[in-house]
N, C-alpha and C positions, 0 to 999 in steps of 0.2 A: 532672300526670304528666310525667315527663321522657321524652326520646326513648329512653334506654336501658331504662327501666321498661316503655315501650310495646313495645319489641322483645322483652323477656323475656316480657311478657304474651302477645304474639302467638305467640311460640315455644312457650310452655306450652300454649296453646289448640290450636295446630296439632298438637302432639305428642299431645294427648288425642284429637283427632279422628282422626288417622292410626292411633293405637293401637286406637281403637274400631272402625275400619273393617276391621281384619284379620279374616279368617274365623274365627279361633278366639275372638275377643272379641265377635263380633257378637251372639250370644244375650245376653250380659251387658249390652251396650249397649242392646239392645231393652227390657230390664227398666226402664231409666231413661227411655228416649225415647218409649215407647208406653204408653198407659193399661193398667192391669192387666187389663181385660176385652177387650183387643184380640186378635183371633185372627189370628196371623201364619201365612200359608201359605208354607212354604219353596218356593223355586223348583224344586228337584228333585222335590218331591212334586207340585207343580202340573204339571210337565212329564210326570211318570210317569202321572198320572191322565189328562191330555189325550192322551197317547200311547195309553193303553188305550181311551179313548173313540174315538179315530180307528180303532183296530183293530175295535172293535164296529161303527162306522159302515161300514167296508169290508164286514163280514159282512152288515150290513143291505142295503147296496147290491147285493151279490151275490145275496142272497135275492130282492130285488125285481126282478131282471133276468130272472126265469123267464118263459117264454112264457105267454100268456093261456090257450091250450088245453092243459090238463093233466088227467091222470087224477085221480080222487078221492084216491088215495094221495099223488100229487105235490102236490096242493093242501094236504093236511094236513102234508106235510113242509115245504112253503114256510111255512105258518103257524107251525109249530114253530120254524123258523129265524128268522123275523121276530120272533116273541114272545120268543125267547131273547135276540136282539140288543137288543131294546127293554128287556127286564128288566135286562140288564147295563148298558146305557146309563143307565137310571134310577138304578141303584145308584151308578154312578160320578158322575153329575151331582149326585145328592143329596149325595155326599161332597164334591164341589167347591163346592157352594152354601154361601155363608157364612151364618152365623146372625145373630142380633141383636147378637152381640158385635163385629161389624165384621170387616174383613179388609184385607189390603194390596193387594187387587185389587178396587177398588170397582165396576168394570163387571160383575164376576161377581155381585155382590149384586143388581144391576139385572136382569140377563139370565138367570141360572141358574134362578130361580123360574119364569120364563116357559118356559124350555127344558124343565124337569121336567114342567110342565103339558102341553106339547106331546107329550112322550114318553108320558105317561099317556093322552092323547087317542088317540094312534096305537095304543097297546096295546089299548085298549077296542075301537077300530074293527077291529083285526086279529083280535080274539076272536070277532066275530060269526060266525054259521053260514056266511054268505057273507062271507068276510073282505074288508075294505076297506083298501087300502094307501095311499090318498091322503094321509092324515095322516103315515104313515111316511115318505113322500117329502118332506113338509114338514119333518120332523125333520132329514133330511139337509141340506136347504137352510138350516135355522136355524144350523147350525155355520158354514157359509160366510158367511151374513149377519152373524153376530156377529163373526167374525174380520175381515171386511171393514170393519166399523164401528170396531172397537177396535184396529186396527193403526196 
């Protein structure tokens, strides 16, 4: 290969890479660069779901801050708020959890299954006649823990 043919080759490859990296061509490039069964999570979708999860986490934290001494009606209102937040969080986390097809956020594959299980455990404990919110508090800590590890 001569120097001029190397320059032409490099120019062509560079052009293809740059063209493929533009936002309008990215989905077409993914069809070639990722396996057919690869589940690609768009950044905007991930951020939107994570934002919604954070909103629900705020609602859970607010519900858990209620005083220990409450009337039976207040206890039931707190339980309803906690269960509602946990149900919404479970729905969002299940949506975020990658399936067997893979994802472009591999840490989510490792941690989201555990997170969904923690939410389920918290929901069960909050459903008891005498609600227990210990596991709901652990759910809040799980977000902070995962983000600390994966940043």
